[in-house]
C-alpha atoms as an extended CHARMM CRD file, in Angstrom:
* protein
*
       265  EXT
         1         1  MET       CA            -26.2110000000       -5.4980000000      -33.6940000000  PROA      1               0.0000000000
         2         2  THR       CA            -28.8330000000       -2.8440000000      -34.8480000000  PROA      2               0.0000000000
         3         3  THR       CA            -31.3920000000       -1.9290000000      -31.9990000000  PROA      3               0.0000000000
         4         4  VAL       CA            -34.8530000000       -1.5840000000      -33.0360000000  PROA      4               0.0000000000
         5         5  ALA       CA            -36.8550000000        1.1100000000      -31.0360000000  PROA      5               0.0000000000
         6         6  PRO       CA            -40.2830000000        0.0740000000      -29.9570000000  PROA      6               0.0000000000
         7         7  ASP       CA            -43.1950000000        1.2170000000      -32.0490000000  PROA      7               0.0000000000
         8         8  ARG       CA            -44.8280000000        3.9540000000      -30.2990000000  PROA      8               0.0000000000
         9         9  THR       CA            -47.4670000000        4.9410000000      -32.8340000000  PROA      9               0.0000000000
        10        10  THR       CA            -51.0350000000        4.7710000000      -31.6780000000  PROA      10              0.0000000000
        11        11  PRO       CA            -52.5200000000        1.2630000000      -32.4290000000  PROA      11              0.0000000000
        12        12  ASP       CA            -56.1020000000        0.4720000000      -33.4390000000  PROA      12              0.0000000000
        13        13  ARG       CA            -56.6300000000        0.1420000000      -29.5710000000  PROA      13              0.0000000000
        14        14  MET       CA            -54.6240000000        1.4700000000      -26.4250000000  PROA      14              0.0000000000
        15        15  PRO       CA            -53.9200000000       -0.9970000000      -23.4220000000  PROA      15              0.0000000000
        16        16  VAL       CA            -55.3720000000       -0.3650000000      -20.2320000000  PROA      16              0.0000000000
        17        17  LEU       CA            -53.3700000000       -0.4320000000      -16.9270000000  PROA      17              0.0000000000
        18        18  TYR       CA            -53.7410000000       -1.1480000000      -13.4020000000  PROA      18              0.0000000000
        19        19  LEU       CA            -50.6320000000        0.0260000000      -11.5010000000  PROA      19              0.0000000000
        20        20  SER       CA            -49.7220000000        0.3360000000       -7.6060000000  PROA      20              0.0000000000
        21        21  HSD       CA            -48.4180000000        3.8480000000       -7.1200000000  PROA      21              0.0000000000
        22        22  GLY       CA            -46.6960000000        3.4940000000       -3.7950000000  PROA      22              0.0000000000
        23        23  ALA       CA            -46.0940000000        6.9750000000       -2.2430000000  PROA      23              0.0000000000
        24        24  PRO       CA            -44.0380000000        9.9340000000       -2.8150000000  PROA      24              0.0000000000
        25        25  PRO       CA            -40.7630000000        8.0590000000       -1.6120000000  PROA      25              0.0000000000
        26        26  LEU       CA            -41.1740000000        5.8190000000       -4.7690000000  PROA      26              0.0000000000
        27        27  ALA       CA            -39.1510000000        8.4280000000       -6.6330000000  PROA      27              0.0000000000
        28        28  ASP       CA            -36.2420000000        7.3970000000       -4.5250000000  PROA      28              0.0000000000
        29        29  ASP       CA            -36.5420000000        3.8160000000       -4.7700000000  PROA      29              0.0000000000
        30        30  PRO       CA            -33.6140000000        1.8910000000       -6.4990000000  PROA      30              0.0000000000
        31        31  ILE       CA            -35.8200000000       -0.3270000000       -8.5880000000  PROA      31              0.0000000000
        32        32  TRP       CA            -39.4950000000        0.9000000000       -8.8510000000  PROA      32              0.0000000000
        33        33  PRO       CA            -38.9820000000        4.1360000000      -11.0650000000  PROA      33              0.0000000000
        34        34  GLY       CA            -36.9820000000        2.0870000000      -13.5920000000  PROA      34              0.0000000000
        35        35  GLU       CA            -39.6180000000       -0.5420000000      -13.8040000000  PROA      35              0.0000000000
        36        36  LEU       CA            -42.2290000000        2.1840000000      -14.6520000000  PROA      36              0.0000000000
        37        37  ALA       CA            -40.0650000000        3.9360000000      -17.0630000000  PROA      37              0.0000000000
        38        38  ALA       CA            -39.4780000000        0.7200000000      -18.9980000000  PROA      38              0.0000000000
        39        39  TRP       CA            -43.1630000000       -0.1710000000      -18.9540000000  PROA      39              0.0000000000
        40        40  SER       CA            -44.1060000000        3.3080000000      -20.7070000000  PROA      40              0.0000000000
        41        41  ALA       CA            -41.2750000000        2.8320000000      -23.0380000000  PROA      41              0.0000000000
        42        42  GLY       CA            -42.8180000000       -0.2900000000      -24.6520000000  PROA      42              0.0000000000
        43        43  LEU       CA            -46.4580000000        1.4740000000      -24.7420000000  PROA      43              0.0000000000
        44        44  PRO       CA            -47.7610000000        3.4200000000      -27.7110000000  PROA      44              0.0000000000
        45        45  ARG       CA            -47.9570000000        6.9780000000      -27.3100000000  PROA      45              0.0000000000
        46        46  PRO       CA            -51.3520000000        7.9090000000      -25.8210000000  PROA      46              0.0000000000
        47        47  THR       CA            -53.2140000000       10.9410000000      -27.2460000000  PROA      47              0.0000000000
        48        48  ALA       CA            -54.4080000000       11.5260000000      -23.5670000000  PROA      48              0.0000000000
        49        49  ILE       CA            -54.2900000000        9.9470000000      -20.1260000000  PROA      49              0.0000000000
        50        50  LEU       CA            -57.2870000000        9.0410000000      -18.0260000000  PROA      50              0.0000000000
        51        51  MET       CA            -56.4120000000        8.4320000000      -14.2690000000  PROA      51              0.0000000000
        52        52  VAL       CA            -58.5620000000        6.9110000000      -11.7800000000  PROA      52              0.0000000000
        53        53  SER       CA            -56.7580000000        7.2930000000       -8.3210000000  PROA      53              0.0000000000
        54        54  ALA       CA            -57.4170000000        5.7360000000       -5.0500000000  PROA      54              0.0000000000
        55        55  HSD       CA            -56.7710000000        8.9880000000       -3.5040000000  PROA      55              0.0000000000
        56        56  TRP       CA            -60.0570000000       10.8560000000       -4.8140000000  PROA      56              0.0000000000
        57        57  GLU       CA            -63.4510000000        9.3970000000       -3.7990000000  PROA      57              0.0000000000
        58        58  GLU       CA            -66.1030000000       11.6960000000       -4.9120000000  PROA      58              0.0000000000
        59        59  ALA       CA            -69.7770000000       11.0740000000       -5.8660000000  PROA      59              0.0000000000
        60        60  PRO       CA            -71.3590000000       11.5200000000       -8.5100000000  PROA      60              0.0000000000
        61        61  LEU       CA            -68.1980000000       10.8350000000      -10.4740000000  PROA      61              0.0000000000
        62        62  ALA       CA            -66.1610000000       14.2290000000      -10.8840000000  PROA      62              0.0000000000
        63        63  LEU       CA            -64.0130000000       15.2870000000      -13.6620000000  PROA      63              0.0000000000
        64        64  GLY       CA            -60.8360000000       17.2040000000      -12.3470000000  PROA      64              0.0000000000
        65        65  ALA       CA            -59.1040000000       20.1800000000      -13.9420000000  PROA      65              0.0000000000
        66        66  THR       CA            -58.9800000000       20.4660000000      -17.6370000000  PROA      66              0.0000000000
        67        67  SER       CA            -56.2920000000       22.9580000000      -17.4120000000  PROA      67              0.0000000000
        68        68  THR       CA            -52.8040000000       22.9510000000      -15.8660000000  PROA      68              0.0000000000
        69        69  VAL       CA            -53.4440000000       23.6890000000      -12.0510000000  PROA      69              0.0000000000
        70        70  PRO       CA            -51.2510000000       23.0220000000       -8.9610000000  PROA      70              0.0000000000
        71        71  LEU       CA            -50.9190000000       19.2010000000       -7.7480000000  PROA      71              0.0000000000
        72        72  VAL       CA            -52.6460000000       18.1090000000       -4.6670000000  PROA      72              0.0000000000
        73        73  TYR       CA            -50.0180000000       17.0010000000       -2.1370000000  PROA      73              0.0000000000
        74        74  ASP       CA            -52.3740000000       14.7260000000       -0.2390000000  PROA      74              0.0000000000
        75        75  PHE       CA            -49.8430000000       13.3670000000        2.3370000000  PROA      75              0.0000000000
        76        76  TRP       CA            -48.4300000000       14.4140000000        5.4950000000  PROA      76              0.0000000000
        77        77  GLY       CA            -45.2980000000       14.3180000000        7.5040000000  PROA      77              0.0000000000
        78        78  PHE       CA            -42.8270000000       13.6920000000        4.5250000000  PROA      78              0.0000000000
        79        79  PRO       CA            -39.5000000000       15.6680000000        3.8860000000  PROA      79              0.0000000000
        80        80  GLU       CA            -40.1120000000       19.1000000000        2.2300000000  PROA      80              0.0000000000
        81        81  HSD       CA            -38.5560000000       18.0940000000       -1.2750000000  PROA      81              0.0000000000
        82        82  TYR       CA            -41.7660000000       15.6790000000       -1.8720000000  PROA      82              0.0000000000
        83        83  TYR       CA            -44.1090000000       18.8890000000       -1.7520000000  PROA      83              0.0000000000
        84        84  ARG       CA            -41.8590000000       20.5570000000       -4.6210000000  PROA      84              0.0000000000
        85        85  VAL       CA            -42.5070000000       17.9180000000       -6.9580000000  PROA      85              0.0000000000
        86        86  ALA       CA            -44.1180000000       19.5680000000      -10.1700000000  PROA      86              0.0000000000
        87        87  TYR       CA            -46.0090000000       17.7540000000      -13.0890000000  PROA      87              0.0000000000
        88        88  PRO       CA            -47.4680000000       20.5350000000      -15.4670000000  PROA      88              0.0000000000
        89        89  ALA       CA            -49.1640000000       18.1330000000      -17.8380000000  PROA      89              0.0000000000
        90        90  PRO       CA            -51.6760000000       19.8700000000      -20.2650000000  PROA      90              0.0000000000
        91        91  GLY       CA            -55.2940000000       19.6420000000      -19.2340000000  PROA      91              0.0000000000
        92        92  ALA       CA            -57.7550000000       17.5290000000      -21.5090000000  PROA      92              0.0000000000
        93        93  PRO       CA            -60.8520000000       19.2660000000      -22.0690000000  PROA      93              0.0000000000
        94        94  GLU       CA            -61.7040000000       17.1270000000      -25.1910000000  PROA      94              0.0000000000
        95        95  LEU       CA            -61.3660000000       13.8110000000      -23.1660000000  PROA      95              0.0000000000
        96        96  ALA       CA            -63.5240000000       15.5260000000      -20.4810000000  PROA      96              0.0000000000
        97        97  GLU       CA            -66.3380000000       15.9990000000      -23.1080000000  PROA      97              0.0000000000
        98        98  GLU       CA            -65.7790000000       12.4220000000      -24.4360000000  PROA      98              0.0000000000
        99        99  VAL       CA            -66.1930000000       11.0560000000      -20.7520000000  PROA      99              0.0000000000
       100       100  ARG       CA            -69.3370000000       13.1510000000      -20.1680000000  PROA      100             0.0000000000
       101       101  LYS       CA            -70.9230000000       11.7490000000      -23.6530000000  PROA      101             0.0000000000
       102       102  LEU       CA            -70.1390000000        8.1880000000      -22.6480000000  PROA      102             0.0000000000
       103       103  LEU       CA            -71.6040000000        8.4640000000      -19.2690000000  PROA      103             0.0000000000
       104       104  ARG       CA            -74.5990000000       10.6240000000      -20.1300000000  PROA      104             0.0000000000
       105       105  ALA       CA            -76.1040000000        7.9790000000      -22.3580000000  PROA      105             0.0000000000
       106       106  PRO       CA            -76.5220000000        5.4940000000      -19.4110000000  PROA      106             0.0000000000
       107       107  GLY       CA            -77.7770000000        8.3940000000      -17.2620000000  PROA      107             0.0000000000
       108       108  THR       CA            -74.5810000000        8.5310000000      -14.8590000000  PROA      108             0.0000000000
       109       109  PRO       CA            -74.4290000000       11.8580000000      -13.3360000000  PROA      109             0.0000000000
       110       110  VAL       CA            -71.2210000000       13.8020000000      -13.8750000000  PROA      110             0.0000000000
       111       111  GLN       CA            -69.8010000000       16.7520000000      -11.9850000000  PROA      111             0.0000000000
       112       112  ASP       CA            -66.9320000000       19.2640000000      -12.6550000000  PROA      112             0.0000000000
       113       113  ILE       CA            -64.4390000000       20.3090000000       -9.9420000000  PROA      113             0.0000000000
       114       114  PRO       CA            -62.2960000000       22.6600000000      -12.3340000000  PROA      114             0.0000000000
       115       115  ASP       CA            -59.6490000000       23.4250000000       -9.5510000000  PROA      115             0.0000000000
       116       116  ARG       CA            -58.9030000000       19.7250000000       -8.4790000000  PROA      116             0.0000000000
       117       117  GLY       CA            -55.3940000000       18.8030000000       -9.6250000000  PROA      117             0.0000000000
       118       118  LEU       CA            -53.8120000000       15.5370000000       -9.9130000000  PROA      118             0.0000000000
       119       119  ASP       CA            -52.9100000000       13.7280000000       -6.5280000000  PROA      119             0.0000000000
       120       120  HSD       CA            -50.3050000000       11.7970000000       -5.6840000000  PROA      120             0.0000000000
       121       121  GLY       CA            -51.7880000000        8.5140000000       -7.0010000000  PROA      121             0.0000000000
       122       122  ALA       CA            -51.6950000000       10.3570000000      -10.2060000000  PROA      122             0.0000000000
       123       123  TYR       CA            -48.6680000000       12.2420000000      -10.5850000000  PROA      123             0.0000000000
       124       124  VAL       CA            -46.2370000000        9.7710000000       -8.7100000000  PROA      124             0.0000000000
       125       125  PRO       CA            -46.3570000000        7.0910000000      -11.3260000000  PROA      125             0.0000000000
       126       126  LEU       CA            -46.8830000000        9.7150000000      -14.2560000000  PROA      126             0.0000000000
       127       127  VAL       CA            -43.4660000000       11.5180000000      -13.3670000000  PROA      127             0.0000000000
       128       128  GLU       CA            -41.6420000000        8.0630000000      -13.8840000000  PROA      128             0.0000000000
       129       129  MET       CA            -43.7230000000        7.0310000000      -16.7990000000  PROA      129             0.0000000000
       130       130  PHE       CA            -44.1220000000       10.1200000000      -18.7980000000  PROA      130             0.0000000000
       131       131  PRO       CA            -41.6320000000       12.6150000000      -17.4500000000  PROA      131             0.0000000000
       132       132  GLY       CA            -41.9850000000       15.0340000000      -20.1420000000  PROA      132             0.0000000000
       133       133  ALA       CA            -45.4980000000       16.0000000000      -18.6590000000  PROA      133             0.0000000000
       134       134  ASP       CA            -46.4260000000       16.7180000000      -22.3490000000  PROA      134             0.0000000000
       135       135  ILE       CA            -49.4390000000       14.2630000000      -22.6570000000  PROA      135             0.0000000000
       136       136  PRO       CA            -52.8770000000       15.7520000000      -21.4970000000  PROA      136             0.0000000000
       137       137  VAL       CA            -54.0640000000       14.1470000000      -18.4010000000  PROA      137             0.0000000000
       138       138  LEU       CA            -57.6060000000       14.0820000000      -16.8620000000  PROA      138             0.0000000000
       139       139  GLN       CA            -58.3950000000       12.5540000000      -13.4330000000  PROA      139             0.0000000000
       140       140  VAL       CA            -61.7690000000       11.2600000000      -12.5600000000  PROA      140             0.0000000000
       141       141  SER       CA            -62.8060000000       10.3390000000       -9.0350000000  PROA      141             0.0000000000
       142       142  LEU       CA            -63.8740000000        6.9120000000       -7.7250000000  PROA      142             0.0000000000
       143       143  PRO       CA            -67.7780000000        7.4840000000       -7.3860000000  PROA      143             0.0000000000
       144       144  THR       CA            -68.0050000000        4.3540000000       -5.4150000000  PROA      144             0.0000000000
       145       145  LEU       CA            -66.0830000000        1.5930000000       -3.8280000000  PROA      145             0.0000000000
       146       146  ASP       CA            -68.2890000000       -1.1820000000       -5.1810000000  PROA      146             0.0000000000
       147       147  PRO       CA            -66.4710000000       -3.4760000000       -7.4820000000  PROA      147             0.0000000000
       148       148  GLN       CA            -69.6890000000       -4.3800000000       -9.7190000000  PROA      148             0.0000000000
       149       149  ARG       CA            -70.3360000000       -0.6020000000      -10.3680000000  PROA      149             0.0000000000
       150       150  LEU       CA            -66.7390000000        0.2310000000      -10.8570000000  PROA      150             0.0000000000
       151       151  MET       CA            -66.4290000000       -2.6970000000      -13.6440000000  PROA      151             0.0000000000
       152       152  GLU       CA            -69.4100000000       -1.0850000000      -15.4110000000  PROA      152             0.0000000000
       153       153  LEU       CA            -67.7820000000        2.3750000000      -15.1840000000  PROA      153             0.0000000000
       154       154  GLY       CA            -64.7000000000        0.6930000000      -17.1010000000  PROA      154             0.0000000000
       155       155  ARG       CA            -66.9700000000       -0.7390000000      -19.4960000000  PROA      155             0.0000000000
       156       156  ARG       CA            -68.7020000000        2.6370000000      -20.3300000000  PROA      156             0.0000000000
       157       157  LEU       CA            -65.0970000000        4.2760000000      -20.5990000000  PROA      157             0.0000000000
       158       158  ALA       CA            -63.6240000000        1.3520000000      -22.7160000000  PROA      158             0.0000000000
       159       159  PRO       CA            -64.3940000000        3.1350000000      -26.0510000000  PROA      159             0.0000000000
       160       160  LEU       CA            -61.8120000000        5.9110000000      -25.2370000000  PROA      160             0.0000000000
       161       161  ARG       CA            -59.2620000000        3.1400000000      -25.6860000000  PROA      161             0.0000000000
       162       162  ASP       CA            -60.2090000000        3.3550000000      -29.6270000000  PROA      162             0.0000000000
       163       163  GLN       CA            -59.2640000000        7.0970000000      -29.4220000000  PROA      163             0.0000000000
       164       164  GLY       CA            -55.8820000000        6.4580000000      -28.1960000000  PROA      164             0.0000000000
       165       165  VAL       CA            -56.6560000000        7.1130000000      -24.5360000000  PROA      165             0.0000000000
       166       166  LEU       CA            -54.7460000000        5.3800000000      -21.9550000000  PROA      166             0.0000000000
       167       167  ILE       CA            -56.7620000000        4.5210000000      -19.1600000000  PROA      167             0.0000000000
       168       168  VAL       CA            -55.0680000000        4.0050000000      -15.9440000000  PROA      168             0.0000000000
       169       169  GLY       CA            -56.3010000000        2.6300000000      -12.6650000000  PROA      169             0.0000000000
       170       170  SER       CA            -54.0490000000        3.5400000000       -9.7510000000  PROA      170             0.0000000000
       171       171  GLY       CA            -53.9750000000        2.0820000000       -6.5200000000  PROA      171             0.0000000000
       172       172  PHE       CA            -51.9790000000       -0.4500000000       -4.5410000000  PROA      172             0.0000000000
       173       173  PHE       CA            -52.2860000000       -4.3140000000       -4.7940000000  PROA      173             0.0000000000
       174       174  THR       CA            -52.1020000000       -4.6750000000       -1.1490000000  PROA      174             0.0000000000
       175       175  HSD       CA            -52.6050000000       -1.7040000000        1.3060000000  PROA      175             0.0000000000
       176       176  ASN       CA            -52.5150000000       -1.9740000000        5.1600000000  PROA      176             0.0000000000
       177       177  LEU       CA            -50.4250000000        0.8710000000        6.4780000000  PROA      177             0.0000000000
       178       178  ARG       CA            -50.1000000000       -1.2060000000        9.4850000000  PROA      178             0.0000000000
       179       179  ALA       CA            -48.1860000000       -3.8990000000        7.6480000000  PROA      179             0.0000000000
       180       180  ILE       CA            -45.4190000000       -1.4000000000        6.3860000000  PROA      180             0.0000000000
       181       181  SER       CA            -42.0150000000       -2.7100000000        6.8390000000  PROA      181             0.0000000000
       182       182  PRO       CA            -39.2840000000       -0.2950000000        6.2940000000  PROA      182             0.0000000000
       183       183  ASP       CA            -36.7490000000       -3.2270000000        6.3030000000  PROA      183             0.0000000000
       184       184  GLY       CA            -38.5100000000       -4.7820000000        3.3850000000  PROA      184             0.0000000000
       185       185  ARG       CA            -39.9770000000       -7.9830000000        5.4420000000  PROA      185             0.0000000000
       186       186  VAL       CA            -43.0470000000       -9.1210000000        3.7060000000  PROA      186             0.0000000000
       187       187  PRO       CA            -45.9090000000      -10.0060000000        6.1700000000  PROA      187             0.0000000000
       188       188  GLY       CA            -47.5020000000      -13.4690000000        5.3030000000  PROA      188             0.0000000000
       189       189  VAL       CA            -51.0410000000      -12.0770000000        4.7060000000  PROA      189             0.0000000000
       190       190  MET       CA            -49.4370000000       -9.7610000000        2.0790000000  PROA      190             0.0000000000
       191       191  ALA       CA            -47.7080000000      -12.3780000000        0.1700000000  PROA      191             0.0000000000
       192       192  GLU       CA            -50.7220000000      -14.8030000000        0.3360000000  PROA      192             0.0000000000
       193       193  PHE       CA            -52.9470000000      -12.1090000000       -1.1090000000  PROA      193             0.0000000000
       194       194  ASP       CA            -50.7700000000      -11.1730000000       -3.7410000000  PROA      194             0.0000000000
       195       195  ASP       CA            -50.3360000000      -14.9250000000       -4.7590000000  PROA      195             0.0000000000
       196       196  TRP       CA            -54.1040000000      -15.3300000000       -4.7000000000  PROA      196             0.0000000000
       197       197  GLY       CA            -54.6200000000      -12.0820000000       -6.7520000000  PROA      197             0.0000000000
       198       198  ARG       CA            -51.9870000000      -13.3250000000       -9.1790000000  PROA      198             0.0000000000
       199       199  ARG       CA            -53.6640000000      -16.6120000000       -9.7160000000  PROA      199             0.0000000000
       200       200  ALA       CA            -57.1730000000      -15.0880000000      -10.0220000000  PROA      200             0.0000000000
       201       201  LEU       CA            -56.0230000000      -12.7710000000      -12.7560000000  PROA      201             0.0000000000
       202       202  GLU       CA            -54.0470000000      -15.1930000000      -14.7000000000  PROA      202             0.0000000000
       203       203  ALA       CA            -57.3280000000      -17.4340000000      -14.5080000000  PROA      203             0.0000000000
       204       204  GLY       CA            -59.5730000000      -14.4160000000      -15.8090000000  PROA      204             0.0000000000
       205       205  ASP       CA            -61.4920000000      -15.4520000000      -12.6110000000  PROA      205             0.0000000000
       206       206  VAL       CA            -63.2350000000      -11.9930000000      -12.2750000000  PROA      206             0.0000000000
       207       207  ASP       CA            -66.1080000000      -13.3370000000      -10.0450000000  PROA      207             0.0000000000
       208       208  ALA       CA            -63.6570000000      -14.1550000000       -7.2210000000  PROA      208             0.0000000000
       209       209  LEU       CA            -61.8660000000      -10.7410000000       -7.7590000000  PROA      209             0.0000000000
       210       210  LEU       CA            -65.2630000000       -8.9350000000       -7.3040000000  PROA      210             0.0000000000
       211       211  ASP       CA            -65.8040000000      -10.9550000000       -4.1950000000  PROA      211             0.0000000000
       212       212  PHE       CA            -62.0550000000      -10.5230000000       -3.0200000000  PROA      212             0.0000000000
       213       213  GLU       CA            -63.0400000000       -9.4770000000        0.4780000000  PROA      213             0.0000000000
       214       214  ARG       CA            -64.5780000000      -12.9940000000        1.0560000000  PROA      214             0.0000000000
       215       215  LYS       CA            -62.8730000000      -15.0150000000       -1.3420000000  PROA      215             0.0000000000
       216       216  ALA       CA            -59.3180000000      -14.0420000000       -0.8780000000  PROA      216             0.0000000000
       217       217  PRO       CA            -56.9270000000      -15.1300000000        2.1650000000  PROA      217             0.0000000000
       218       218  ALA       CA            -56.8090000000      -12.2740000000        4.4790000000  PROA      218             0.0000000000
       219       219  GLY       CA            -58.5920000000      -10.0510000000        2.1120000000  PROA      219             0.0000000000
       220       220  ARG       CA            -59.8070000000       -7.5390000000        4.8230000000  PROA      220             0.0000000000
       221       221  LEU       CA            -56.2540000000       -7.4820000000        6.0960000000  PROA      221             0.0000000000
       222       222  ALA       CA            -54.6890000000       -6.8400000000        2.8280000000  PROA      222             0.0000000000
       223       223  HSD       CA            -57.1820000000       -4.1300000000        2.3800000000  PROA      223             0.0000000000
       224       224  PRO       CA            -58.7710000000       -2.9490000000        5.6100000000  PROA      224             0.0000000000
       225       225  ARG       CA            -60.4200000000       -0.1400000000        3.4270000000  PROA      225             0.0000000000
       226       226  THR       CA            -60.8420000000       -1.2460000000       -0.2730000000  PROA      226             0.0000000000
       227       227  GLU       CA            -60.1190000000        2.1790000000       -2.0910000000  PROA      227             0.0000000000
       228       228  HSD       CA            -56.5500000000        1.2440000000       -3.3270000000  PROA      228             0.0000000000
       229       229  PHE       CA            -58.0040000000       -2.1820000000       -4.6740000000  PROA      229             0.0000000000
       230       230  ALA       CA            -61.0240000000       -0.2920000000       -6.4290000000  PROA      230             0.0000000000
       231       231  PRO       CA            -59.3160000000        1.2300000000       -9.3450000000  PROA      231             0.0000000000
       232       232  LEU       CA            -58.4770000000       -2.4200000000      -10.6270000000  PROA      232             0.0000000000
       233       233  PHE       CA            -62.1560000000       -2.9270000000      -11.4440000000  PROA      233             0.0000000000
       234       234  VAL       CA            -62.3280000000        0.0570000000      -13.5970000000  PROA      234             0.0000000000
       235       235  THR       CA            -59.2360000000       -1.4370000000      -15.3790000000  PROA      235             0.0000000000
       236       236  LEU       CA            -61.1750000000       -4.8490000000      -15.6340000000  PROA      236             0.0000000000
       237       237  GLY       CA            -64.2010000000       -3.3290000000      -17.0240000000  PROA      237             0.0000000000
       238       238  ALA       CA            -62.3220000000       -1.2340000000      -19.6260000000  PROA      238             0.0000000000
       239       239  GLY       CA            -60.3780000000       -4.4590000000      -20.8900000000  PROA      239             0.0000000000
       240       240  ALA       CA            -63.3170000000       -6.8020000000      -20.1940000000  PROA      240             0.0000000000
       241       241  ASP       CA            -63.3160000000       -8.2870000000      -23.8520000000  PROA      241             0.0000000000
       242       242  GLU       CA            -59.3340000000       -8.8570000000      -23.7350000000  PROA      242             0.0000000000
       243       243  LEU       CA            -58.9020000000      -10.3560000000      -20.3220000000  PROA      243             0.0000000000
       244       244  ALA       CA            -57.0120000000      -13.2680000000      -21.7290000000  PROA      244             0.0000000000
       245       245  SER       CA            -54.2420000000      -10.8690000000      -22.7660000000  PROA      245             0.0000000000
       246       246  GLN       CA            -53.7800000000       -9.7330000000      -19.1900000000  PROA      246             0.0000000000
       247       247  ARG       CA            -50.3550000000       -9.9190000000      -17.8950000000  PROA      247             0.0000000000
       248       248  ALA       CA            -48.4190000000       -8.5460000000      -14.8060000000  PROA      248             0.0000000000
       249       249  VAL       CA            -45.7000000000       -6.1150000000      -15.7380000000  PROA      249             0.0000000000
       250       250  ILE       CA            -44.3640000000       -5.3990000000      -12.3970000000  PROA      250             0.0000000000
       251       251  ASP       CA            -44.6110000000       -7.5480000000       -9.1520000000  PROA      251             0.0000000000
       252       252  GLY       CA            -42.7400000000       -7.8170000000       -6.0150000000  PROA      252             0.0000000000
       253       253  PHE       CA            -43.0180000000       -5.9300000000       -2.7970000000  PROA      253             0.0000000000
       254       254  TRP       CA            -42.1450000000       -2.5660000000       -1.6620000000  PROA      254             0.0000000000
       255       255  MET       CA            -41.9430000000       -1.8520000000        2.2550000000  PROA      255             0.0000000000
       256       256  GLY       CA            -43.9570000000       -5.1860000000        2.5630000000  PROA      256             0.0000000000
       257       257  LEU       CA            -46.8100000000       -4.2120000000        0.3090000000  PROA      257             0.0000000000
       258       258  ALA       CA            -47.5490000000       -5.9530000000       -2.9580000000  PROA      258             0.0000000000
       259       259  LYS       CA            -46.7680000000       -3.5620000000       -5.9230000000  PROA      259             0.0000000000
       260       260  ARG       CA            -48.2130000000       -5.8700000000       -8.6850000000  PROA      260             0.0000000000
       261       261  SER       CA            -49.3030000000       -3.7960000000      -11.5700000000  PROA      261             0.0000000000
       262       262  ILE       CA            -50.9680000000       -5.3010000000      -14.8040000000  PROA      262             0.0000000000
       263       263  GLN       CA            -51.6920000000       -4.3550000000      -18.4410000000  PROA      263             0.0000000000
       264       264  ILE       CA            -54.6060000000       -5.5950000000      -20.5650000000  PROA      264             0.0000000000
       265       265  GLY       CA            -54.3200000000       -5.3620000000      -24.2080000000  PROA      265             0.0000000000
């Protein structure tokens, strides 16, 4: 039987992703790295990657390094080898200029922080998805946690998809560190929130998702602080005209937290 390789040429428009990035030990999980690698293998090759991570909040919106600089090891108490991970992806100065143009027109202020490298919300999944570190990457900050404003940010960035840019919102579908369970037990509130989120996404119920703190069961327990859900709204905004194509690529749980990850387009 002849195996046909996936078409990785750049299409007319790139999809947009929201993924759960776990933590540095994701790399040692027996399942999750393979899921991320299989996902990227089915994607067209991006011209560049725009990362919006839960781990960088900065207002006004900030553009990170546009050259290769050291990673940000923004975690504590882990074994030493997690601090030796490298991901020397090229910077993306041309993409940074395109972001400035798209946000300048609506009058959104943009700042540059040229020594700010990729944090673990960016590089942990990228190591598994694009291990060659040969695609230019630009990380931008979350300038707010307000879902409506983040959706509007995604809409403004959406034209980048037509230039072959892969827009990635990187968070965690549920994120309550007190609910972490090393034995894999899934707390009921995490399962309930994940199921509610799945159904809302499948129905395209953006209004419910925007008001998730009140509409979702145990919304404030699944996300005591909302920064890990926030990148989803950038993704939804960037894919707003294709929400019917939304699909879950990864689901299930990791240490009790939902790792649901979606693709639009």
